[in-house]
C-alpha positions in Angstrom: 0.0 0.0 0.0 1.5 3.3 -1.2 0.5 6.2 0.9 0.9 9.8 0.1 2.3 12.2 2.7 0.7 15.4 3.4 2.4 17.4 0.6 1.1 14.7 -2.1 4.5 13.1 -2.6 4.8 9.6 -3.1 7.6 8.5 -0.7 9.5 6.4 -3.1 13.4 5.7 -2.3 14.2 7.7 -5.4 12.0 10.7 -4.8 12.7 10.6 -0.9 15.9 12.8 -0.9 14.6 15.1 -3.7 11.4 15.6 -1.9 13.2 16.2 1.5 15.6 18.9 -0.1 12.7 20.6 -1.8 10.9 20.9 1.3 13.8 22.1 3.2 14.5 24.8 0.4 10.9 25.9 0.4 10.8 26.0 4.2 13.9 28.2 4.0 12.4 30.5 1.6 9.2 30.6 3.5 11.1 31.3 6.8 13.0 34.2 5.1 9.9 35.8 3.5 8.0 35.5 6.9 10.9 37.0 8.8 11.4 39.9 6.4 7.7 40.7 6.2 7.7 40.8 10.1 10.7 42.8 10.3 9.3 45.4 7.8 6.0 45.6 9.7 8.0 46.0 13.1 10.1 48.7 11.8 7.1 50.6 10.2 5.1 50.0 13.4 8.1 51.5 15.3 8.5 54.5 13.3 4.8 55.2 13.4 4.7 55.0 17.0 7.9 57.2 17.4 6.5 59.8 14.8 3.1 60.1 16.7 4.9 60.0 20.1 7.0 63.2 19.0 4.2 64.9 17.4 2.7 65.7 20.9 
């Protein structure tokens, strides 16, 4: 019985390593995108708070 994992890959021996490295690369890119977006939001929020604080 061949099962598909959650990403839809068929876990065969020849595709195991390729699938793992593809998932690792995708996860690394995903983390980079999330962290840079979070960093950007944090800095814009910080500058907004600082500007409104100094406006008073």
